[in-house]
NUTORSE-32632 format. One line per 3 residues: number of its first residue (from 1); their letters; for each residue x, z negated, y negated of N, C-alpha, C, CB. Coordinates in Angstrom, 3 decimals. Each point is the difference from the previous one (the first is absolute). Glycine has a CB too. Layout:
N
NUM> A> X,Z,Y,X,Z,Y,X,Z,Y,X,Z,Y ~ ...
// end
This chain:
209
1> MTP> 19.001,47.478,42.054,1.260,0.188,-0.654,0.238,-1.070,-0.934,-0.161,2.351,0.256 ~ 1.330,-2.948,-0.196,0.419,-1.044,-0.959,0.489,0.497,-1.273,0.537,-1.321,1.836 ~ -0.873,0.621,-2.946,0.491,0.525,-1.381,1.502,0.002,-0.072,-2.056,-0.891,-1.133
4> PPP> 2.636,1.767,0.400,1.461,0.023,-0.173,0.462,-1.209,-0.718,-0.013,2.439,-0.028 ~ 1.210,-2.943,0.266,0.528,-1.178,-0.721,0.140,0.296,-1.458,1.210,-0.736,2.025 ~ -1.366,-0.231,-2.873,0.263,0.206,-1.421,1.404,0.384,-0.305,-1.731,-1.591,-0.446
7> QDG> 1.863,2.483,-0.569,1.295,0.476,-0.339,0.939,-0.922,-0.704,-1.089,2.036,-0.065 ~ 0.491,-3.137,-0.573,0.805,-0.873,-0.790,0.486,-1.238,0.821,-1.278,0.804,-2.048 ~ 1.002,-0.741,3.346,0.437,-1.139,0.808,-0.954,-1.150,0.073,2.212,0.657,-0.580
10> GTL> -3.381,-0.577,-0.125,-0.930,-1.073,0.029,-0.945,0.119,1.130,0.218,-0.196,-2.381 ~ -1.304,-0.541,2.320,-1.001,0.015,1.079,-1.334,0.485,-0.539,1.177,-1.893,1.172 ~ -1.925,2.529,-0.371,-1.309,0.425,-0.419,-1.013,-1.128,0.231,0.600,2.403,0.516
13> STP> -1.550,-2.546,-1.554,-1.018,-0.941,0.157,-1.245,0.612,0.685,0.909,-1.185,-2.012 ~ -1.549,0.364,2.765,-1.210,0.473,0.701,-1.145,-0.029,-0.962,0.823,-0.834,2.216 ~ -1.915,1.579,-1.960,-1.155,-0.080,-0.919,-0.492,-1.447,-0.195,-0.665,2.318,0.730
16> AEA> 0.724,-3.087,0.284,-0.504,-1.390,-0.179,0.908,-0.810,-0.982,-0.975,0.076,2.384 ~ 2.292,0.140,-2.268,0.954,-0.595,-0.890,-0.180,0.457,-1.393,1.540,-0.175,1.833 ~ -1.885,1.483,-2.092,-0.216,0.503,-1.300,-1.256,-0.614,-0.637,1.162,2.103,0.687
19> VQG> -2.223,-2.258,0.118,-1.204,-0.628,-0.532,0.243,-1.457,-0.304,-1.398,1.599,1.277 ~ 2.229,-2.299,-0.459,0.243,-1.400,-0.276,0.870,-0.127,-1.293,-0.169,-0.559,2.527 ~ 1.075,1.549,-2.807,0.773,-0.052,-1.233,-0.828,0.196,-1.172,1.892,0.792,1.167
22> RRG> -2.904,0.142,-1.082,-0.855,0.191,-1.120,-0.824,-1.237,-0.316,-0.058,2.394,0.559 ~ -0.468,-3.047,0.549,-0.753,-1.194,-0.222,0.858,-1.100,-0.619,-1.461,0.636,1.905 ~ 2.698,-0.763,-1.526,0.904,-0.947,-0.567,0.208,0.227,-1.512,1.101,-0.160,2.241
25> GLV> -0.995,1.425,-2.562,0.209,0.311,-1.462,-1.327,-0.299,-0.771,1.769,1.861,0.560 ~ -2.911,-1.654,0.033,-1.233,-0.268,-0.696,-0.129,-1.506,-0.178,-1.084,2.091,0.941 ~ 1.451,-2.888,0.076,-0.072,-1.465,-0.086,0.885,-0.514,-1.156,-0.443,-0.134,2.511
28> ELW> 1.647,0.677,-2.574,0.947,-0.387,-1.070,-0.565,0.401,-1.388,1.971,0.280,1.625 ~ -2.592,0.903,-1.717,-0.560,0.455,-1.208,-1.143,-0.966,-0.428,0.650,2.412,0.590 ~ -1.535,-2.741,0.339,-1.125,-0.919,-0.280,0.513,-1.322,-0.473,-1.393,1.121,1.711
31> ATV> 2.418,-1.694,-1.057,0.553,-1.291,-0.355,0.559,0.048,-1.441,0.546,-0.459,2.454 ~ 0.096,1.596,-2.820,0.510,0.120,-1.413,-1.103,0.046,-1.009,1.958,1.205,0.842 ~ -3.043,-0.364,-0.512,-1.206,0.089,-0.835,-0.625,-1.287,-0.192,-0.360,2.203,0.759
34> RTL> 0.179,-2.948,0.343,-0.654,-1.304,-0.049,0.748,-0.987,-0.855,-0.903,0.432,2.236 ~ 2.261,-0.415,-2.124,0.854,-0.855,-0.797,-0.111,0.271,-1.471,1.515,-0.118,1.893 ~ -1.580,1.467,-2.216,-0.129,0.348,-1.414,-1.389,-0.383,-0.545,1.641,1.892,0.346
37> VVA> -2.671,-1.755,0.459,-1.359,-0.372,-0.456,-0.075,-1.504,-0.287,-0.994,1.898,1.357 ~ 1.586,-2.675,-0.397,0.013,-1.446,-0.183,0.757,-0.346,-1.258,-0.136,-0.358,2.468 ~ 1.263,0.934,-2.662,0.782,-0.272,-1.206,-0.732,0.307,-1.262,1.988,0.462,1.284
40> VVM> -2.655,0.666,-1.343,-0.817,0.367,-1.154,-1.102,-0.905,-0.279,0.566,2.210,0.441 ~ -1.296,-2.663,0.615,-1.116,-0.990,-0.156,0.526,-1.322,-0.485,-1.283,1.111,1.821 ~ 2.407,-1.548,-1.310,0.591,-1.250,-0.405,0.449,0.092,-1.411,0.694,-0.471,2.303
43> ALA> -0.142,1.606,-2.762,0.431,0.130,-1.366,-1.190,0.040,-0.997,2.034,1.211,0.861 ~ -3.132,-0.574,-0.406,-1.158,-0.018,-0.840,-0.657,-1.380,-0.089,-0.321,2.377,0.585 ~ 0.327,-3.107,0.525,-0.514,-1.343,0.034,0.811,-0.918,-0.930,-0.796,0.388,2.363
46> VRH> 2.096,-0.230,-2.271,0.876,-0.803,-0.870,-0.321,0.302,-1.446,1.821,-0.020,1.738 ~ -1.957,1.294,-2.085,-0.187,0.414,-1.413,-1.329,-0.461,-0.529,1.434,1.983,0.384 ~ -2.447,-1.917,0.440,-1.335,-0.354,-0.471,-0.372,-1.458,0.099,-0.605,2.225,0.638
49> FVL> 1.240,-2.967,0.311,-0.402,-1.320,0.278,1.091,-1.080,-0.235,-1.552,1.037,1.613 ~ 2.774,-0.621,-1.724,1.137,-0.925,-0.099,0.740,0.242,-1.267,0.203,-0.101,2.455 ~ 0.458,1.266,-2.544,0.883,0.233,-1.178,-0.364,1.366,-0.626,1.915,-1.400,1.046
52> STY> -1.782,1.462,-2.348,-0.161,1.267,-0.676,0.870,-0.036,-1.227,-2.353,0.317,0.867 ~ 2.401,0.820,-1.616,0.843,0.050,-1.201,-0.930,0.293,-1.179,2.081,0.806,1.305 ~ -1.624,-1.297,-2.439,-0.768,0.273,-1.315,1.080,0.352,-1.007,-1.991,-1.665,0.475
55> TVV> 1.607,2.754,-1.203,0.913,0.489,-1.110,-0.530,-0.583,-1.264,0.598,2.192,1.159 ~ 0.327,-2.853,-1.904,-0.365,-0.648,-1.277,-0.117,1.088,-1.138,1.211,-2.199,0.752 ~ -2.338,2.104,-1.376,-0.303,0.891,-1.136,-0.365,-0.827,-1.233,-0.797,1.803,1.589
58> GPS> 1.553,-1.638,-2.663,-0.327,-0.732,-1.240,0.843,-1.252,-0.161,-2.323,0.873,0.141 ~ 2.297,-1.430,-1.389,0.898,-1.092,-0.357,-0.661,-1.406,0.250,1.076,1.552,-1.745 ~ -2.243,-1.653,2.318,-0.756,-1.254,-0.055,0.659,-1.169,0.761,-2.039,1.402,-0.208
61> MQP> 2.957,-1.112,1.148,0.662,-1.059,0.795,1.523,-0.171,-0.391,-1.651,0.519,1.929 ~ 2.084,0.110,-3.008,1.323,-0.279,-0.494,0.190,-1.471,-0.433,0.106,2.386,-0.715 ~ 0.977,-2.987,0.911,1.194,0.575,0.579,0.213,-0.208,1.492,0.919,-0.318,-2.185
64> TLY> -2.039,-0.029,2.902,0.018,-0.185,1.457,0.076,1.368,0.689,-1.343,-2.155,-0.212 ~ 0.496,3.090,-0.257,-0.050,1.366,0.611,0.010,1.043,-1.060,-1.260,-0.858,1.941 ~ 1.873,2.034,-1.578,0.120,1.045,-1.002,-0.585,1.310,0.541,2.063,-1.121,-0.956
67> TGE> -2.528,1.969,0.121,-0.629,1.320,0.401,0.968,0.680,0.947,-1.280,0.275,-2.225 ~ 0.715,0.290,3.248,0.782,0.786,0.983,0.525,-0.810,1.130,0.616,1.481,-1.793 ~ -0.532,-2.766,1.673,0.500,-0.808,1.117,-1.045,0.000,1.139,1.358,-1.471,-1.613
70> RVL> -0.859,1.422,2.824,-0.931,-0.050,1.227,0.064,-1.382,0.622,0.342,2.484,0.491 ~ -1.483,-3.026,-0.259,-0.158,-1.355,0.462,-0.537,-0.029,1.409,-0.368,-0.740,-2.330 ~ 0.923,-0.144,3.148,-0.556,-0.256,1.350,-1.085,-1.023,-0.104,2.178,0.543,1.098
73> VLR> -3.332,-0.194,-0.549,-1.187,-0.807,-0.130,-0.468,-0.482,1.407,-0.650,1.292,-2.128 ~ 0.475,-2.575,2.336,-0.411,-0.620,1.243,-1.522,0.040,-0.003,2.084,-1.517,0.151 ~ -2.696,2.454,0.523,-1.483,0.194,-0.099,-0.759,-1.162,0.727,0.342,2.572,-0.086
76> CAF> 0.257,-3.152,1.090,-0.693,-1.018,0.678,0.288,-1.403,-0.521,0.026,1.487,1.927 ~ 0.549,-1.609,-3.119,0.390,-1.275,-0.506,-1.149,-0.982,-0.126,1.795,1.157,-1.170 ~ -2.914,-0.643,0.749,-1.128,-0.933,-0.244,-0.936,-0.172,1.184,0.133,0.648,-2.359
79> LLG> 0.308,-0.019,3.529,-0.625,-0.386,1.204,0.685,-1.209,0.562,-0.690,2.328,0.412 ~ 1.897,-2.536,-0.866,0.824,-1.115,0.497,-0.137,-1.332,-0.926,1.667,1.825,0.980 ~ -2.221,-1.577,-2.100,-0.126,-1.163,-0.948,-0.582,0.504,-1.360,2.026,-1.217,1.125
82> APQ> -2.561,0.301,-1.871,-0.618,0.307,-1.253,1.062,0.384,-1.052,-1.894,-1.571,0.580 ~ 1.543,2.461,-1.553,0.959,0.269,-1.127,0.352,-1.274,-0.749,-0.951,2.304,-0.255 ~ 2.099,-2.306,-0.322,0.502,-1.206,-0.688,0.489,0.434,-1.429,0.711,-1.131,2.281
85> PGQ> -0.912,0.178,-3.233,0.553,0.323,-1.380,1.422,0.321,0.122,-1.596,-1.495,-1.136 ~ 2.013,2.477,0.302,1.411,0.443,-0.022,0.306,1.204,0.846,0.564,-2.302,-0.405 ~ -1.445,2.638,1.385,0.242,1.117,0.851,-0.341,1.304,-0.757,-0.478,-1.436,2.056
88> VVV> 1.174,2.521,-1.764,-0.287,1.321,-0.578,-0.786,0.708,1.035,2.084,0.097,-1.437 ~ -3.207,0.452,1.041,-0.920,0.645,0.926,-0.390,1.379,-0.472,-0.844,-2.221,0.660 ~ 0.448,3.050,0.331,-0.487,1.378,-0.283,-1.458,-0.060,0.456,2.326,1.245,0.324
91> FKP> -3.228,-0.631,-1.194,-1.396,-0.135,0.183,-0.789,1.192,-0.612,0.343,-2.495,0.015 ~ -1.577,2.629,0.427,-0.932,0.966,-0.584,-0.640,-0.718,-1.181,-0.452,1.232,2.239 ~ 0.658,-0.716,-3.468,-0.480,-0.665,-1.226,-1.599,0.171,-0.041,2.329,0.489,-1.301
94> PIP> -2.966,-1.458,0.693,-1.485,0.068,-0.141,-0.448,0.836,-1.215,-0.133,-2.266,1.086 ~ 0.908,3.346,-1.380,-0.345,0.945,-0.952,0.337,1.366,0.557,0.349,-1.643,-1.859 ~ -1.007,2.694,1.343,0.301,1.370,0.524,1.475,0.300,-0.087,-2.264,0.783,-0.694
97> SSA> 2.865,-0.461,1.825,1.433,0.341,0.026,0.220,0.709,1.355,0.735,-2.027,-1.525 ~ 0.104,3.052,1.457,0.460,0.693,1.140,1.195,-0.546,0.731,-0.923,1.832,-1.108 ~ 1.458,-2.878,0.447,1.262,-0.659,0.481,-0.185,-1.385,0.185,1.319,1.572,-1.102
100> DFV> -0.567,-2.212,2.067,0.087,-1.446,0.089,0.785,-0.528,-1.159,-0.155,0.091,2.471 ~ -0.095,-1.432,-2.753,0.788,-0.696,-1.033,0.958,-0.995,0.718,-1.918,0.232,-1.762 ~ 2.932,-0.576,1.032,0.982,-1.083,0.420,0.031,-1.024,-1.125,1.471,1.612,1.405
103> KRV> -1.772,-2.892,-1.059,0.043,-1.028,-1.023,0.415,-1.312,0.659,-1.792,1.173,-1.380 ~ 1.909,-2.225,0.614,0.353,-1.309,0.516,-1.192,-0.920,-0.002,2.316,0.315,-0.803 ~ -2.501,-1.071,1.947,-1.120,-0.921,0.057,0.364,-1.247,-0.851,-0.698,0.854,2.352
106> IAV> -0.208,-1.142,-3.302,0.225,-1.204,-0.845,-0.800,-1.155,0.456,0.471,1.429,-1.896 ~ -1.731,-1.168,2.414,-0.834,-1.098,0.505,-0.855,0.456,1.096,0.008,-1.045,-2.169 ~ -0.316,0.147,3.065,-0.919,0.273,1.160,-1.197,-0.817,-0.152,1.849,0.525,1.522
109> GPA> -3.083,0.120,-1.400,-1.220,-0.729,-0.248,-0.271,-1.024,1.095,-0.891,1.981,-1.215 ~ 0.137,-3.038,0.866,-0.646,-0.227,-1.261,0.970,-0.533,-1.098,-2.109,-0.434,1.305 ~ 2.111,1.016,-2.456,0.941,-0.415,-1.008,-0.550,0.506,-1.309,1.996,0.026,1.589
112> TVA> -1.388,-0.569,-2.674,-0.259,0.459,-1.387,1.243,0.412,-0.658,-1.906,-1.478,-0.169 ~ 1.951,2.693,-0.381,1.188,0.506,-0.624,-0.322,0.251,-1.464,0.830,1.032,2.169 ~ 0.124,-1.333,-3.126,-0.164,0.234,-1.375,1.383,0.364,-0.556,-2.009,-1.589,-0.148
115> MRH> 2.028,2.190,-0.978,1.280,0.348,-0.699,-0.126,-0.426,-1.460,0.452,1.994,1.561 ~ 0.658,-2.419,-2.040,0.073,-0.295,-1.468,1.386,0.388,-0.525,-1.672,-1.929,0.230 ~ 1.674,2.926,-1.134,1.217,0.523,-0.591,0.960,0.367,1.107,-0.324,-1.384,-2.073
118> GRV> -0.125,2.067,3.094,0.870,0.494,1.033,0.328,-1.016,1.107,0.919,1.482,-1.727 ~ -1.308,-2.682,1.554,0.313,-1.036,1.034,-1.233,-0.090,0.907,1.583,-1.359,-1.570 ~ -1.270,1.209,2.894,-1.100,-0.016,1.026,-0.265,-1.462,0.376,0.655,2.327,0.939
121> YVN> -1.971,-2.617,-0.829,-0.432,-1.336,0.518,-0.839,0.235,1.223,0.023,-1.065,-2.302 ~ 0.299,0.316,3.357,-0.877,0.017,1.156,-0.526,-1.366,0.227,1.235,1.875,1.010 ~ -2.553,-2.018,-1.022,-0.670,-1.325,0.094,0.498,-0.940,-1.017,-0.310,0.326,2.372
124> GRL> 0.577,0.241,-3.564,0.439,-0.820,-1.121,1.492,-0.318,-0.060,-2.229,-0.935,0.087 ~ 3.004,1.399,0.889,1.428,-0.274,0.012,0.798,1.218,-0.353,-0.369,-1.734,1.691 ~ 1.369,1.580,-2.573,0.819,1.062,-0.515,0.954,0.475,1.122,-0.169,-0.951,-2.385
127> QSD> 0.234,2.261,2.580,0.875,0.574,0.983,1.398,0.405,-0.645,-2.105,0.830,1.291 ~ 3.198,-0.964,-0.543,1.302,0.320,-0.636,0.283,1.540,-0.001,0.873,-2.294,0.757 ~ -1.500,3.024,0.207,0.246,1.454,0.102,1.449,0.374,-0.033,-2.143,0.339,-1.066
130> PYV> 2.922,-0.752,2.015,1.423,0.295,-0.016,0.328,1.434,0.184,0.349,-2.198,0.841 ~ -1.308,3.025,-0.430,0.274,1.380,0.318,-0.329,0.944,-1.245,-0.515,-0.533,2.514 ~ 0.022,-0.096,-3.606,-0.301,0.785,-1.181,1.234,-0.046,-0.869,-2.502,-0.485,0.112
133> APG> 3.019,1.708,-0.499,1.185,0.072,-0.824,-0.244,-0.277,-1.463,0.854,1.596,1.605 ~ 0.109,-2.081,-2.305,-0.160,-0.212,-1.464,-0.501,1.266,-0.681,1.844,-1.708,0.037 ~ -2.851,1.586,-0.878,-0.538,1.187,-0.707,-1.154,0.619,0.770,2.261,0.439,-0.983
136> FQG> -2.461,-0.756,2.235,-1.054,0.564,0.815,-1.219,-0.828,0.104,1.707,1.080,1.213 ~ -1.603,-2.296,-1.794,-1.168,-0.958,0.107,-1.147,0.440,-0.911,1.585,-1.914,0.525 ~ -1.259,2.364,-1.699,-1.066,0.337,-0.940,-0.719,-1.190,-0.661,-0.279,2.007,1.365
139> DTS> -0.751,-1.714,-2.094,-0.752,-1.065,-0.662,-1.532,0.036,0.345,1.733,0.081,-1.874 ~ -2.014,0.361,3.094,-1.379,0.134,0.400,-0.653,-1.362,0.134,0.551,2.129,1.166 ~ -1.823,-2.271,-1.515,-0.790,-1.160,0.278,-1.195,0.476,0.776,0.790,-1.229,-2.063
142> MRP> -1.213,0.470,2.971,-1.170,0.296,0.824,-0.867,-1.251,0.272,1.318,1.864,1.051 ~ -2.615,-1.739,-1.300,-0.892,-1.065,0.322,0.045,-0.385,1.472,-1.417,0.761,-1.858 ~ 1.192,-2.041,2.199,0.013,-0.368,1.443,-0.816,0.933,0.855,0.296,-2.339,-0.665
145> MAV> 0.284,2.751,1.765,-0.672,0.936,0.947,-0.067,-0.686,1.372,0.849,2.090,-1.271 ~ -2.048,-2.191,1.806,-0.156,-0.612,1.326,0.366,0.953,1.047,-1.762,-1.439,-0.817 ~ 2.585,1.034,1.812,0.412,0.796,1.175,-0.718,-0.592,1.212,2.309,0.580,-1.008
148> PAG> -3.239,0.171,1.535,-0.801,-0.615,1.177,0.890,-0.121,1.264,-2.195,1.037,-0.904 ~ 1.733,-1.852,1.823,0.638,-0.017,1.291,-0.034,1.398,0.595,-0.642,-2.410,0.336 ~ 1.742,2.769,0.336,0.081,1.312,0.588,0.525,1.089,-0.908,-1.830,-0.709,1.384
151> DVF> 2.124,0.310,-2.651,0.590,0.939,-0.977,1.325,-0.511,-0.514,-2.277,0.742,-0.662 ~ 3.082,0.136,0.077,1.243,-0.381,-0.610,-0.019,0.562,-1.436,1.253,-0.035,2.270 ~ -0.460,-0.653,-3.124,0.273,0.480,-1.367,1.427,0.545,-0.025,-1.617,-1.700,-1.051
154> VLG> 1.777,2.939,0.553,1.358,0.659,0.037,0.333,0.441,-1.423,-0.297,0.829,2.434 ~ 1.592,-0.823,-2.656,0.548,0.431,-1.255,1.295,0.856,0.296,-0.985,-2.116,-1.220 ~ 1.280,3.069,0.319,1.293,0.675,0.078,1.067,-0.923,-0.631,-1.114,2.329,-0.100
157> DHR> 2.333,-2.189,0.578,1.118,-0.776,-0.614,0.302,0.394,-1.386,0.937,-0.254,2.179 ~ -1.258,1.565,-2.468,0.154,0.507,-1.398,-1.374,-0.234,-0.676,1.814,1.829,0.632 ~ -1.979,-2.952,-1.197,-1.348,-0.493,-0.515,-0.499,0.910,-1.109,0.594,-2.403,0.558
160> TDS> 0.310,3.069,-1.242,-0.392,0.799,-1.205,-0.340,1.415,0.360,1.463,-1.406,-1.405 ~ -1.282,1.727,2.687,-0.266,1.450,0.429,-0.559,-0.014,1.418,1.910,0.926,-1.466 ~ -2.964,-1.563,1.729,-0.573,-0.150,1.270,-1.524,0.005,-0.028,2.021,-1.230,0.630
163> TDS> -2.630,1.987,0.327,-1.471,-0.015,0.173,-0.192,-0.949,1.232,-0.455,2.490,-0.989 ~ -0.159,-3.604,0.725,-0.046,-1.012,1.103,-1.308,-0.821,-0.136,2.596,-0.154,0.086 ~ -2.579,-1.030,0.481,-1.280,-0.803,0.018,-0.475,-0.383,-1.354,0.644,-0.881,2.159
166> RIF> 0.160,0.964,-3.177,-0.497,-0.174,-1.352,-0.993,1.065,-0.377,2.125,-1.067,-0.597 ~ -1.999,2.277,1.183,-0.885,1.161,-0.333,-1.072,0.010,1.000,1.828,1.368,-1.009 ~ -1.428,-1.320,2.346,-1.098,0.276,1.031,-0.431,-1.236,0.781,0.908,2.302,0.243
169> GPV> -0.443,-3.479,-0.614,-0.444,-1.216,0.635,0.662,-0.326,1.331,-2.093,0.402,-1.137 ~ 1.605,-1.383,1.874,0.663,-0.386,1.297,-0.131,1.170,0.966,-0.524,-2.494,-0.328 ~ 1.417,2.418,1.326,0.012,1.046,1.101,-0.341,-0.658,1.317,1.757,1.382,-1.201
172> AES> -2.642,-0.802,1.902,-0.389,-0.509,1.336,1.193,0.054,0.941,-2.380,0.770,-0.348 ~ 2.561,-1.927,1.152,1.068,0.077,0.979,-0.144,1.097,1.022,0.249,-2.364,-0.329 ~ -1.498,2.792,0.546,-0.192,1.109,0.886,0.557,1.309,-0.532,-1.987,-1.158,0.815
175> ALA> 2.204,1.298,-2.085,0.550,1.164,-0.607,1.521,0.084,0.050,-1.966,-0.023,-1.425 ~ 2.606,-1.063,1.875,1.452,-0.061,0.051,0.492,0.846,1.199,0.000,-2.337,-1.086 ~ 0.835,3.291,0.734,0.594,0.844,1.089,1.171,-0.557,0.697,-0.771,1.840,-1.223
178> GRA> 1.470,-2.860,0.570,1.123,-0.649,0.538,0.888,-0.627,-1.063,-0.133,1.572,1.869 ~ 1.214,-2.254,-1.354,0.929,-0.668,-0.868,1.327,0.779,-0.088,-1.089,-2.202,0.581 ~ 1.512,2.429,-1.779,1.279,0.743,-0.283,1.140,-0.920,0.412,-1.003,1.346,-1.974
181> LTV> 1.903,-0.825,2.814,1.083,-0.860,0.545,1.338,0.371,-0.632,-1.247,-0.235,2.188 ~ 1.555,1.598,-2.169,1.307,0.456,-0.264,0.037,1.317,-0.705,0.701,-1.239,1.931 ~ 0.164,1.406,-2.896,0.306,1.298,-0.578,1.054,0.659,0.917,-0.536,-0.796,-2.420
184> WWP> 0.174,1.932,3.031,0.907,0.603,0.951,0.579,1.347,-0.514,-1.304,-1.141,1.840 ~ 0.768,1.611,-2.997,0.518,1.253,-0.567,-0.125,-0.023,-1.501,-0.616,1.242,2.077 ~ 1.655,-0.852,-2.752,1.361,0.554,0.443,0.845,-1.057,0.738,-0.019,1.576,-1.996
187> LQD> 0.794,-1.162,2.901,0.791,-0.937,0.854,0.876,-0.835,-0.776,-0.062,1.548,1.773 ~ 0.617,-1.086,-2.931,0.866,-0.833,-0.848,-0.693,-1.143,-0.605,1.288,1.936,-0.463 ~ -2.622,-1.869,0.418,-0.874,-1.064,-0.572,-0.694,-0.794,1.034,-0.333,1.376,-1.943
190> LRT> 0.782,-1.302,3.241,-0.671,-0.668,1.081,-0.026,-1.533,-0.350,0.762,1.828,1.744 ~ -1.904,-2.480,-1.605,-0.152,-1.385,-0.321,-1.347,-0.542,0.443,1.530,0.341,-1.905 ~ -1.557,-1.650,2.144,-1.350,-0.568,0.311,-0.694,-0.330,-1.294,0.790,-0.958,2.200
193> IST> -2.109,0.866,-2.110,-0.830,-0.222,-1.173,-0.298,-1.483,-0.056,-1.019,2.335,0.097 ~ 1.344,-2.941,-1.243,-0.177,-1.455,-0.112,-1.489,-0.342,0.033,2.142,-0.199,-1.342 ~ -2.451,-0.767,2.240,-1.366,-0.516,0.143,-0.059,-1.484,-0.281,-0.478,1.764,1.678
196> ARA> 1.554,-2.280,-2.317,0.057,-1.392,-0.306,-1.187,-0.343,-0.906,2.533,-0.021,0.249 ~ -3.257,-1.055,0.082,-1.066,-0.388,-0.820,0.543,-0.664,-1.255,-1.475,-0.235,2.002 ~ 0.765,0.627,-3.113,0.395,-0.562,-1.300,-0.256,-1.540,0.059,-0.566,2.235,-1.267
199> PLQ> 1.564,-3.083,0.934,-0.279,-1.356,-0.053,-0.934,-0.371,-1.159,2.185,-0.358,1.076 ~ -2.988,-0.719,-0.893,-0.924,-0.411,-0.999,0.729,-0.752,-1.071,-1.830,-0.076,1.662 ~ 1.418,0.235,-2.888,0.482,-0.810,-1.088,-0.839,-1.296,-0.019,0.752,2.075,-1.349
202> PAA> -0.304,-3.071,0.617,-0.798,-1.197,-0.189,-1.407,0.338,-0.447,2.064,-1.255,-0.557 ~ -3.033,0.430,0.917,-1.378,0.289,-0.239,-0.181,0.209,-1.536,-0.734,-1.366,2.094 ~ -0.047,2.357,-2.435,-0.267,0.310,-1.387,-1.532,0.116,-0.210,2.264,1.203,-0.206
205> PRP> -2.737,-1.421,-0.936,-1.454,0.130,-0.277,-0.499,1.430,0.311,0.197,-1.785,-1.810 ~ -1.345,1.955,2.314,-0.519,1.351,0.234,-0.112,0.683,-1.354,-1.282,-0.710,2.100 ~ 1.623,1.969,-2.183,-0.151,0.717,-1.240,-1.412,0.122,-0.342,2.035,1.209,0.401
208> GA> -2.332,-1.325,-1.662,-1.387,0.051,-0.477,-0.649,1.347,0.282,0.596,-1.637,-1.776 ~ -1.911,1.633,1.945,-0.758,1.201,0.284,-0.003,0.868,-1.256,-1.450,-1.210,1.716
// end
């Protein structure tokens, strides 16, 4: 006996066609799941190895960065080249801390850094520090500090309110999590972060020990 024709004017599928349809649906579902898995893996790879974000806490990098701003960090920056003076970096500090720090590289080892009445000397040459705002320089003096090869000396742009290499010494390049590139939040404050190297002033005598 043949099955009665469908009432809606369509056609009946055979058992083989029904099975094939289910298989087609499973293939499409698997393709979608695989695409989502690949997208998640790529996003995690980008976050952990290429780009990440850092939320600024505290006044130590004013007027360059302010509390609450979110910064885009290039995590692979120092796989592509060594850190350079003037760059703003995020790193694990060599002191007990649950959070990363953000500071500016002042010198790359081997070098000697000293301070006299708030002015910074690298290898005996006075730095102009164009990113330090008036009133933020302070009057700090520091005996010459040796920065070994493979380390960097970092300072906050707000010199009177920053915990930095004056306190905890040089930072190993291996502790650098990446280079801060852009403030992306709040959107109205979107801007790139200046990494211009401070020009050297004319040679000056090394500050006395």
